[in-house]
DSSP file (Angstrom, degrees, kcal/mol; ACC not computed):
  #  RESIDUE AA STRUCTURE BP1 BP2  ACC     N-H-->O    O-->H-N    N-H-->O    O-->H-N    TCO  KAPPA ALPHA  PHI   PSI    X-CA   Y-CA   Z-CA
    1    1 A X     >        0   0    0      0, 0.0     4,-2.3     0, 0.0     5,-0.2   0.000 360.0 360.0 360.0 -35.0    4.0   16.3   11.3
    2    2 A X  H  >  +     0   0    0      1,-0.2     4,-2.4     2,-0.2     5,-0.2   0.887 360.0  50.7 -59.3 -39.4    4.1   18.8   14.1
    3    3 A X  H  > S+     0   0    0      1,-0.2     4,-1.7     2,-0.2    -1,-0.2   0.905 109.1  51.1 -66.7 -39.8    6.7   20.9   12.4
    4    4 A X  H  > S+     0   0    0      1,-0.2     4,-0.7     2,-0.2    -2,-0.2   0.915 112.8  44.9 -63.7 -43.1    4.7   21.0    9.2
    5    5 A X  H >< S+     0   0    0     -4,-2.3     3,-0.7     1,-0.2    10,-0.3   0.894 111.0  53.7 -68.6 -39.1    1.5   22.1   11.0
    6    6 A X  H 3< S+     0   0    0     -4,-2.4    -1,-0.2     1,-0.2    -2,-0.2   0.834 114.1  42.5 -65.8 -30.8    3.5   24.7   13.0
    7    7 A X  H 3< S+     0   0    0     -4,-1.7    -1,-0.2    -5,-0.2    -2,-0.2   0.516  89.1 119.8 -90.9  -6.3    4.9   26.1    9.7
    8    8 A X    <<  -     0   0    0     -3,-0.7     7,-1.4    -4,-0.7     2,-0.3  -0.233  46.0-160.5 -62.8 146.8    1.6   26.0    7.9
    9    9 A X  E     -A   14   0A   0      5,-0.2     2,-0.4     3,-0.0     5,-0.2  -0.966  16.2-161.3-131.6 146.6    0.1   29.3    6.6
   10   10 A X  E >  S-A   13   0A   0      3,-2.8     3,-1.7    -2,-0.3    -2,-0.0  -0.991  87.0 -14.0-124.7 121.0   -3.3   30.4    5.5
   11   11 A X  T 3  S-     0   0    0     -2,-0.4    -1,-0.1     1,-0.3     3,-0.1   0.866 130.9 -53.6  52.8  39.3   -3.3   33.6    3.3
   12   12 A X  T 3  S+     0   0    0      1,-0.2     2,-0.4     0, 0.0    -1,-0.3   0.456 117.1 109.5  80.4   0.4    0.3   34.2    4.3
   13   13 A X  E <   -A   10   0A   0     -3,-1.7    -3,-2.8     3,-0.0    -1,-0.2  -0.908  68.8-119.4-112.4 138.9   -0.3   34.0    8.1
   14   14 A X  E     -A    9   0A   0     -2,-0.4    -5,-0.2    -5,-0.2     2,-0.2  -0.335  36.7 -98.1 -70.2 153.4    0.8   31.2   10.3
   15   15 A X        -     0   0    0     -7,-1.4    -1,-0.1   -10,-0.3     2,-0.1  -0.482  37.7-131.7 -70.3 140.2   -1.8   29.2   12.2
   16   16 A X     >  -     0   0    0     -2,-0.2     4,-2.0     1,-0.1     5,-0.2  -0.357  30.1 -95.7 -84.6 174.7   -2.3   30.3   15.8
   17   17 A X  H  > S+     0   0    0      1,-0.2     4,-2.5     2,-0.2     5,-0.2   0.869 123.3  53.8 -59.9 -40.0   -2.4   27.8   18.7
   18   18 A X  H  > S+     0   0    0      1,-0.2     4,-2.3     2,-0.2    -1,-0.2   0.903 109.0  48.4 -62.8 -42.3   -6.1   27.5   18.7
   19   19 A X  H  > S+     0   0    0      2,-0.2     4,-2.2     1,-0.2    -1,-0.2   0.878 111.3  50.2 -66.1 -38.1   -6.2   26.6   15.1
   20   20 A X  H  X S+     0   0    0     -4,-2.0     4,-2.3     2,-0.2    -2,-0.2   0.914 110.9  48.7 -67.9 -42.3   -3.5   24.0   15.6
   21   21 A X  H  X S+     0   0    0     -4,-2.5     4,-2.3     1,-0.2    -2,-0.2   0.902 111.3  50.6 -64.1 -40.4   -5.3   22.4   18.5
   22   22 A X  H  X S+     0   0    0     -4,-2.3     4,-2.0    -5,-0.2    -2,-0.2   0.910 109.8  49.8 -62.2 -42.1   -8.5   22.3   16.5
   23   23 A X  H  X S+     0   0    0     -4,-2.2     4,-2.3     1,-0.2    -2,-0.2   0.900 110.5  50.2 -62.9 -42.2   -6.7   20.6   13.6
   24   24 A X  H  X S+     0   0    0     -4,-2.3     4,-2.4     1,-0.2    -1,-0.2   0.886 109.1  51.9 -63.8 -39.2   -5.2   18.0   16.0
   25   25 A X  H  X S+     0   0    0     -4,-2.3     4,-2.5     2,-0.2    -1,-0.2   0.899 109.0  50.2 -65.7 -39.8   -8.7   17.3   17.4
   26   26 A X  H  X S+     0   0    0     -4,-2.0     4,-2.7     2,-0.2     5,-0.2   0.930 111.4  48.5 -61.9 -45.8  -10.1   16.8   14.0
   27   27 A X  H  X S+     0   0    0     -4,-2.3     4,-2.4     2,-0.2    -2,-0.2   0.910 111.8  49.4 -60.8 -43.0   -7.3   14.4   13.1
   28   28 A X  H  X S+     0   0    0     -4,-2.4     4,-2.1     2,-0.2    -2,-0.2   0.922 113.7  45.1 -62.5 -46.4   -7.8   12.5   16.3
   29   29 A X  H  X S+     0   0    0     -4,-2.5     4,-2.6     2,-0.2     5,-0.2   0.903 112.7  50.7 -65.1 -42.0  -11.5   12.1   15.9
   30   30 A X  H  X S+     0   0    0     -4,-2.7     4,-2.4     1,-0.2    -2,-0.2   0.912 111.6  48.4 -63.2 -42.2  -11.2   11.1   12.2
   31   31 A X  H  X S+     0   0    0     -4,-2.4     4,-2.2    -5,-0.2    -1,-0.2   0.886 111.4  50.5 -65.1 -39.1   -8.6    8.5   13.1
   32   32 A X  H  X S+     0   0    0     -4,-2.1     4,-2.5     2,-0.2    -2,-0.2   0.936 112.2  45.9 -64.5 -47.6  -10.9    7.2   15.9
   33   33 A X  H  X S+     0   0    0     -4,-2.6     4,-2.4     1,-0.2     5,-0.2   0.911 112.8  50.4 -64.6 -42.0  -13.9    6.9   13.6
   34   34 A X  H  X S+     0   0    0     -4,-2.4     4,-2.3    -5,-0.2    -1,-0.2   0.922 112.8  45.8 -60.6 -45.8  -12.0    5.2   10.9
   35   35 A X  H  X S+     0   0    0     -4,-2.2     4,-2.5     2,-0.2     5,-0.2   0.902 111.9  52.1 -64.8 -41.5  -10.5    2.7   13.2
   36   36 A X  H  X S+     0   0    0     -4,-2.5     4,-2.3     2,-0.2    -2,-0.2   0.922 112.1  45.4 -62.6 -45.0  -13.9    2.0   14.8
   37   37 A X  H  X S+     0   0    0     -4,-2.4     4,-2.4     2,-0.2    -1,-0.2   0.906 112.4  51.6 -66.5 -41.8  -15.6    1.4   11.5
   38   38 A X  H  X S+     0   0    0     -4,-2.3     4,-1.6    -5,-0.2    -2,-0.2   0.925 112.7  45.1 -61.0 -45.4  -12.7   -0.8   10.3
   39   39 A X  H  X S+     0   0    0     -4,-2.5     4,-2.1     2,-0.2     5,-0.2   0.890 111.9  52.4 -67.1 -39.5  -12.9   -3.0   13.4
   40   40 A X  H  X S+     0   0    0     -4,-2.3     4,-2.1    -5,-0.2    -2,-0.2   0.902 110.0  48.4 -62.3 -41.5  -16.7   -3.2   13.2
   41   41 A X  H  X S+     0   0    0     -4,-2.4     4,-0.8     1,-0.2    -1,-0.2   0.806 112.0  50.0 -69.9 -29.2  -16.5   -4.4    9.6
   42   42 A X  H  X S+     0   0    0     -4,-1.6     4,-0.6    -5,-0.2    -2,-0.2   0.850 114.8  42.9 -75.9 -35.1  -13.8   -7.0   10.6
   43   43 A X  H  X S+     0   0    0     -4,-2.1     4,-1.2     1,-0.2     3,-0.3   0.841 102.1  67.1 -81.1 -35.9  -15.9   -8.3   13.5
   44   44 A X  H >X S+     0   0    0     -4,-2.1     4,-0.9     1,-0.2     3,-0.7   0.899  99.0  48.6 -58.5 -46.9  -19.3   -8.4   11.8
   45   45 A X  H >< S+     0   0    0     -4,-0.8     3,-0.5     1,-0.2    -1,-0.2   0.865 107.9  57.0 -62.6 -32.4  -18.5  -11.2    9.2
   46   46 A X  H 3< S+     0   0    0     -4,-0.6    -1,-0.2    -3,-0.3    -2,-0.2   0.798 104.5  52.8 -67.5 -27.2  -17.0  -13.3   12.0
   47   47 A X  H <<        0   0    0     -4,-1.2    -1,-0.2    -3,-0.7    -2,-0.2   0.705 360.0 360.0 -79.8 -20.7  -20.4  -13.1   13.9
   48   48 A X    <<        0   0    0     -4,-0.9    -1,-0.2    -3,-0.5    -2,-0.2   0.479 360.0 360.0 -80.5 360.0  -22.4  -14.3   10.9
């Protein structure tokens, strides 16, 4: 995936380092939230 992001273009221009870091941060946060919600939904029925 790193190679794909490094080669990605917007309007014919490659992403700079700041854009790539921002994209990685969004992916990390999205993955964290998704995992947190999934685990919360799995634990809640067990508590009932």
